[in-house]
C-alpha positions as CSV (number, residue, x, y, z in Angstrom):
1,M,71.7,-33.9,16.5
2,S,73.0,-32.7,13.1
3,N,74.7,-29.4,12.6
4,L,71.8,-28.4,10.2
5,T,69.3,-29.0,12.9
6,L,71.4,-27.0,15.4
7,N,71.7,-24.1,12.9
8,R,67.9,-24.1,12.2
9,Q,67.3,-23.9,16.0
10,K,69.8,-21.1,16.3
11,N,68.1,-19.1,13.6
12,K,65.0,-19.1,15.7
13,L,66.7,-17.8,18.8
14,K,66.7,-14.1,19.8
15,V,69.0,-12.0,22.0
16,S,67.7,-9.0,23.9
17,I,70.7,-6.6,24.6
18,L,70.1,-4.1,27.3
19,T,72.0,-0.8,27.2
20,P,72.0,1.4,30.3
21,N,71.8,4.6,28.2
22,F,71.2,5.2,24.5
23,S,73.1,8.5,24.8
24,K,76.7,7.1,25.2
25,G,77.4,5.2,28.4
26,G,77.3,1.7,26.9
27,V,75.5,2.0,23.7
28,D,78.7,1.6,21.5
29,R,79.4,-1.7,23.1
30,A,75.7,-2.8,22.8
31,Y,75.8,-2.1,19.0
32,L,79.0,-4.0,18.7
33,L,77.7,-7.0,20.6
34,G,74.5,-6.8,18.5
35,Q,76.6,-7.2,15.3
36,V,78.5,-10.1,16.9
37,F,75.3,-11.9,17.8
38,K,73.9,-11.3,14.3
39,N,77.1,-12.9,12.9
40,L,76.1,-16.0,14.9
41,N,72.7,-15.9,13.2
42,Y,70.7,-14.7,16.2
43,Q,67.9,-12.3,16.0
44,V,68.9,-9.1,17.9
45,E,67.1,-6.2,19.5
46,I,68.8,-3.4,21.6
47,L,66.6,-2.1,24.4
48,G,67.1,0.5,27.0
49,F,66.6,4.0,28.3
50,L,67.6,7.4,26.9
51,F,69.1,9.7,29.6
52,G,69.9,12.6,27.3
53,K,68.6,14.7,24.4
54,C,69.2,12.3,21.6
55,I,70.4,8.8,20.7
56,Y,74.1,9.0,20.1
57,P,75.7,7.4,18.2
58,E,72.9,6.3,16.0
59,P,72.5,2.5,15.6
60,P,73.6,0.7,12.5
61,P,70.6,0.5,10.2
62,D,70.3,-3.3,10.5
63,L,70.0,-3.3,14.3
64,P,66.4,-2.8,15.7
65,I,66.2,-0.8,18.9
66,Y,63.5,-0.1,21.5
67,C,64.1,3.1,23.6
68,L,62.2,4.5,26.6
69,P,62.8,8.0,28.1
70,G,65.2,7.8,31.1
71,C,63.9,9.1,34.4
72,N,64.5,9.0,38.1
73,Y,62.9,6.9,40.9
74,P,60.0,6.4,41.6
75,E,58.9,7.0,37.9
76,F,61.7,4.7,36.9
77,F,59.9,1.7,38.3
78,D,57.1,2.2,35.8
79,S,59.6,2.6,33.0
80,T,61.3,-0.7,34.1
81,R,57.9,-2.4,34.0
82,Q,57.3,-1.2,30.4
83,L,60.8,-2.4,29.4
84,L,60.2,-5.8,31.0
85,Q,57.1,-6.3,28.9
86,R,59.1,-5.8,25.7
87,I,62.1,-8.1,26.5
88,D,61.4,-11.4,24.6
89,G,64.9,-12.7,23.9
90,D,65.9,-16.3,24.6
91,I,69.1,-14.8,26.0
92,V,69.4,-11.4,27.7
93,C,72.8,-9.6,27.5
94,A,73.2,-6.7,29.8
95,V,75.9,-4.1,29.0
96,K,77.5,-2.7,32.2
97,P,76.6,-3.7,35.8
98,K,74.0,-0.9,36.2
99,S,70.5,-1.0,37.5
100,T,69.3,0.4,34.2
101,S,70.7,-2.7,32.4
102,Y,71.8,-5.5,34.6
103,G,69.2,-4.7,37.2
104,V,66.5,-5.0,34.6
105,A,68.0,-8.2,33.3
106,L,68.0,-9.8,36.8
107,I,64.3,-8.9,37.3
108,N,63.5,-10.4,33.9
109,K,65.4,-13.6,34.8
110,F,63.5,-13.9,38.1
111,F,60.2,-14.0,36.2
112,S,61.2,-15.7,32.9
113,R,64.2,-17.9,33.8
114,K,66.0,-16.7,30.7
115,P,69.8,-16.8,31.0
116,V,71.7,-13.5,31.5
117,I,75.1,-12.5,30.2
118,I,76.6,-9.5,31.9
119,D,79.1,-7.7,29.7
120,I,81.5,-5.3,31.4
121,D,83.5,-2.8,29.4
122,D,84.3,-0.3,32.2
123,W,84.8,-0.2,36.0
124,E,81.8,2.0,36.7
125,L,82.8,2.6,40.3
126,S,86.2,4.0,39.3
127,W,84.3,7.2,38.3
128,H,83.4,7.7,41.9
129,G,86.6,6.7,43.7
130,G,86.5,3.0,43.3
131,D,86.8,0.8,46.4
132,E,87.3,3.9,48.5
133,W,83.8,5.2,47.9
134,Q,81.3,4.6,50.7
135,Y,77.8,5.7,51.3
136,R,77.3,6.4,55.1
137,P,74.6,9.0,55.5
138,N,73.0,9.9,58.8
139,F,69.3,9.5,59.1
140,K,68.5,13.0,58.0
141,Q,70.7,12.8,54.9
142,L,69.2,9.4,54.0
143,A,65.8,10.9,54.2
144,R,66.7,13.8,52.0
145,D,68.4,11.5,49.4
146,V,65.3,9.3,49.2
147,L,62.4,11.8,49.7
148,K,63.4,15.0,48.1
149,K,62.5,15.4,44.4
150,D,66.1,15.8,43.5
151,G,67.4,13.4,46.1
152,A,70.6,11.6,45.2
153,L,69.2,8.1,45.6
154,R,66.5,8.9,43.1
155,N,69.1,8.8,40.4
156,P,69.3,5.2,39.0
157,D,73.0,5.8,38.3
158,H,73.9,6.5,42.0
159,P,77.1,4.7,42.9
160,L,75.3,2.9,45.7
161,Y,73.3,1.0,43.1
162,L,76.6,0.3,41.2
163,Q,77.9,-1.3,44.3
164,W,74.8,-3.4,44.6
165,M,75.0,-4.5,41.0
166,E,78.6,-5.6,41.4
167,S,77.7,-7.6,44.5
168,L,75.1,-9.5,42.3
169,M,77.6,-10.7,39.6
170,N,77.2,-14.3,40.7
171,H,73.5,-14.2,39.6
172,A,74.5,-13.9,36.0
173,D,74.8,-17.1,33.9
174,A,78.0,-15.7,32.2
175,V,80.3,-12.8,32.6
176,T,82.3,-11.2,29.7
177,S,84.8,-8.4,29.9
178,D,87.1,-6.6,27.5
179,T,90.2,-6.0,29.6
180,Q,92.5,-7.9,31.9
181,F,91.8,-5.4,34.7
182,L,88.1,-6.3,34.6
183,L,88.7,-10.0,34.3
184,N,90.9,-9.9,37.4
185,R,88.2,-8.0,39.2
186,F,85.0,-9.8,38.0
187,G,86.2,-13.0,36.3
188,G,84.5,-14.3,33.2
189,T,85.6,-14.6,29.6
190,Y,87.6,-12.0,27.6
191,I,85.8,-10.5,24.6
192,P,87.7,-7.6,23.1
193,N,86.1,-4.2,22.1
194,G,86.5,-5.1,18.4
195,K,85.5,-3.7,15.1
196,D,83.5,-4.5,12.0
197,T,86.5,-4.7,9.7
198,D,84.3,-5.1,6.7
199,L,82.8,-1.7,7.4
200,F,86.1,-0.2,8.5
201,N,88.0,-1.1,5.4
202,P,90.5,1.4,4.1
203,Q,90.3,0.0,0.5
204,K,86.8,1.5,0.3
205,Y,88.0,5.1,1.0
206,D,90.4,7.6,-0.5
207,A,92.2,9.5,2.3
208,K,92.7,12.6,0.1
209,I,89.0,12.8,-0.9
210,S,88.0,12.4,2.8
211,R,90.3,15.2,3.9
212,E,88.8,17.4,1.1
213,R,85.2,16.5,2.0
214,Y,85.7,17.4,5.7
215,G,87.8,20.6,5.1
216,L,91.0,19.0,6.3
217,A,93.0,19.0,3.0
218,E,95.5,21.7,4.2
219,Y,96.5,19.9,7.3
220,R,98.4,17.0,8.8
221,I,95.7,15.3,10.8
222,L,96.0,13.7,14.3
223,M,92.5,12.3,14.9
224,F,90.7,11.3,18.1
225,P,87.5,9.7,16.9
226,G,85.7,9.9,20.3
227,A,84.5,11.9,23.3
228,P,87.2,14.0,25.1
229,R,87.4,13.3,28.8
230,P,90.3,14.1,31.2
231,H,91.6,10.5,31.5
232,K,91.9,10.2,27.7
233,G,95.0,12.4,27.7
234,L,94.2,14.9,24.9
235,E,95.8,17.7,26.9
236,D,99.1,15.8,26.5
237,V,98.6,15.8,22.7
238,L,97.8,19.5,22.7
239,M,100.8,20.3,24.8
240,A,102.9,18.3,22.3
241,L,101.5,20.4,19.5
242,D,102.5,23.5,21.5
243,Q,106.0,22.2,21.6
244,L,106.1,21.4,17.9
245,N,104.4,24.7,17.0
246,E,103.8,23.7,13.4
247,P,100.6,25.4,12.2
248,D,99.5,22.6,9.7
249,L,99.3,20.0,12.5
250,K,95.7,19.7,13.8
251,L,94.0,17.5,16.3
252,V,90.6,16.5,14.9
253,I,88.0,15.5,17.6
254,V,84.9,13.7,16.2
255,G,81.6,14.1,18.0
256,G,82.6,16.0,21.1
257,N,81.7,15.2,24.7
258,P,78.1,14.4,25.5
259,Y,78.7,14.4,29.3
260,D,80.0,17.9,30.1
261,Q,81.8,20.9,28.7
262,Y,85.3,19.5,28.8
263,D,85.9,19.8,25.0
264,D,84.9,23.5,25.2
265,Q,87.6,23.9,27.9
266,L,90.1,22.3,25.5
267,I,89.1,24.6,22.7
268,E,89.3,27.7,24.9
269,R,92.9,26.9,25.8
270,W,94.1,25.2,22.6
271,G,91.6,26.2,20.0
272,K,94.3,26.9,17.4
273,W,95.2,23.2,17.2
274,I,91.7,21.8,17.4
275,I,89.2,21.0,14.6
276,K,85.9,19.6,15.9
277,L,83.7,17.5,13.7
278,P,80.0,16.9,14.5
279,Q,78.4,13.8,15.8
280,T,78.5,11.1,13.2
281,P,76.6,7.8,12.6
282,V,78.6,4.6,13.0
283,E,78.5,3.8,9.2
284,K,80.0,7.2,8.4
285,M,83.0,6.9,10.8
286,P,85.3,4.9,8.4
287,E,85.1,7.8,5.9
288,I,86.1,10.2,8.6
289,V,88.9,8.1,10.1
290,A,90.2,7.7,6.5
291,A,91.1,11.4,6.6
292,A,93.6,10.9,9.5
293,H,97.3,10.7,9.1
294,I,97.6,9.4,12.7
295,V,95.0,8.2,15.2
296,V,95.9,9.2,18.8
297,V,94.9,7.3,21.9
298,P,96.9,9.0,24.7
299,Q,95.2,7.4,27.8
300,R,96.4,8.6,31.1
301,D,97.5,6.3,33.9
302,T,94.2,6.3,36.0
303,P,92.0,3.5,37.3
304,V,89.3,4.6,34.8
305,A,91.7,4.3,31.8
306,K,93.3,1.0,33.0
307,A,89.9,-0.7,33.0
308,Q,89.1,0.4,29.4
309,F,89.7,-1.1,26.0
310,P,89.6,2.2,24.0
311,I,87.5,1.6,20.9
312,K,89.5,4.3,19.2
313,L,92.4,1.8,18.9
314,T,90.5,-0.5,16.7
315,D,89.1,2.5,14.7
316,G,92.7,3.3,13.7
317,M,93.9,-0.3,13.4
318,A,91.0,-1.4,11.2
319,M,91.6,1.6,8.9
320,A,95.3,0.8,8.6
321,K,96.3,4.1,10.3
322,P,99.5,4.6,12.4
323,V,98.2,4.6,16.0
324,L,100.0,6.6,18.6
325,A,99.0,5.5,22.1
326,T,100.2,5.2,25.7
327,R,101.5,2.3,27.8
328,V,98.3,2.1,29.9
329,G,96.2,-1.0,30.7
330,D,95.9,-3.5,27.9
331,I,97.0,-1.0,25.1
332,P,100.5,-2.4,24.6
333,E,99.0,-5.9,24.3
334,I,96.3,-4.8,21.9
335,I,98.5,-3.1,19.3
336,G,101.6,-5.2,19.8
337,E,104.4,-4.1,17.5
338,T,102.0,-2.4,15.1
339,G,101.7,1.0,16.8
340,Y,103.7,3.7,18.4
341,L,103.8,3.7,22.2
342,V,104.8,6.4,24.7
343,D,104.6,6.8,28.4
344,P,101.4,8.3,29.8
345,N,101.4,12.0,30.7
346,S,104.4,12.6,28.4
347,P,103.8,15.5,25.9
348,T,107.5,15.5,25.0
349,Q,107.5,11.8,24.0
350,I,104.3,12.4,22.0
351,A,105.9,15.3,20.2
352,E,108.9,13.1,19.4
353,Q,106.8,10.3,18.0
354,I,104.7,12.7,15.8
355,K,108.0,14.0,14.3
356,L,109.2,10.4,13.8
357,I,106.0,9.4,12.0
358,F,105.9,12.3,9.7
359,A,109.6,12.0,8.9
360,D,108.8,8.6,7.2
361,L,105.1,8.5,6.7
362,E,105.4,5.5,4.3
363,A,107.0,3.4,7.0
364,A,104.3,4.5,9.5
365,N,101.6,3.6,7.0
366,E,103.2,0.1,6.5
367,R,103.0,-0.3,10.3
368,G,99.3,0.7,10.0
369,R,98.7,-2.0,7.4
370,K,100.1,-4.5,9.8
371,A,97.8,-3.1,12.5
372,R,94.8,-3.9,10.3
373,E,96.0,-7.5,9.8
374,R,96.3,-7.8,13.6
375,C,92.8,-6.2,14.0
376,I,91.3,-8.7,11.6
377,E,92.9,-11.6,13.3
378,K,92.2,-10.7,16.9
379,Y,89.6,-7.9,17.1
380,S,87.2,-8.4,14.2
381,I,83.5,-9.2,14.5
382,Q,84.3,-12.8,13.4
383,A,87.0,-13.1,16.1
384,M,84.6,-11.9,18.8
385,A,81.9,-14.2,17.5
386,S,84.1,-17.2,17.9
387,I,84.6,-16.4,21.6
388,L,81.0,-15.5,22.2
389,N,79.8,-18.7,20.7
390,S,81.8,-20.7,23.2
391,V,80.3,-18.6,26.0
392,I,76.7,-19.3,24.8
393,A,77.5,-23.0,24.5
394,R,78.1,-23.1,28.2
395,L,74.9,-21.4,29.2
């Protein structure tokens, strides 16, 4: 069969990507995989549930989505039925081993026989204690968890269901993961948490204009373009700023935390160092990251952090920014010699690196330019597409 015939067939194929939640919790990775499949000339639709007030981040304009309101059991069974009626992809790609994504994909496979790819970008059980977590209720507790309106087992995200989903990994036709930690645990093929380096292109933006547009012109900007959470180590950056005590240094947080009030706690204690920008669509993020002098990714040494490929890394790398990060998980391998590394939980080392970077910002920016070259080579949409194409060929 000729390549032309193969390409014509591929153009007719569709991928249904299932995200467990359109309000964070897997949607970033779903959008990214959607762009990768589109690069391979597949039709793409992102489907899933919204457990939250609004879709965040908003999808790229060229990615169609289908969203149902999230709910608890038993109502969730009807929502699942509605979603199954909409799934029409020749391939189903479930993001995260959750009942709201992978569970739906397996039910669809049972009826349709369509192949399933399970993509894992986090160790979900690590949020609940990992392998130490166990559910051993007595009969009375089990009855409460099942029968009460607010019973724990009515929540589709209960860790018991996460355990069940992990035990069903062998029912997927392919497994993909974005860190070595996850590959060691679940197997499969490595597909990094990459970046659209055409969208995130520093040549399209003027850093000075971006800083003026977002009210940052007076400051030297350390930027964290994501949601603050304890394992992400922002407290260490803020303690470093306390040590440096230079009023024009600011930590810019983009979007805030959709999960809890953790960013408010940071502002209450370190508000003089923090500037918080509102939630921003994906296509606007490059303009904001352009305003940074340094992108910080100070992950702490926890099981949650070790399992992650922080997407903030490729935000900074793609935009040719100096990236200041910690030696946690795959981070040293991801940035290689193109970033600035410190030990986790080390505010003093962070303060020293901040001083070093601003002492010779041109040298730091040159390192950032090399980071972009590395990002294009290893973590671009095109690099991800090449790997994913080989996964699909084996289905």
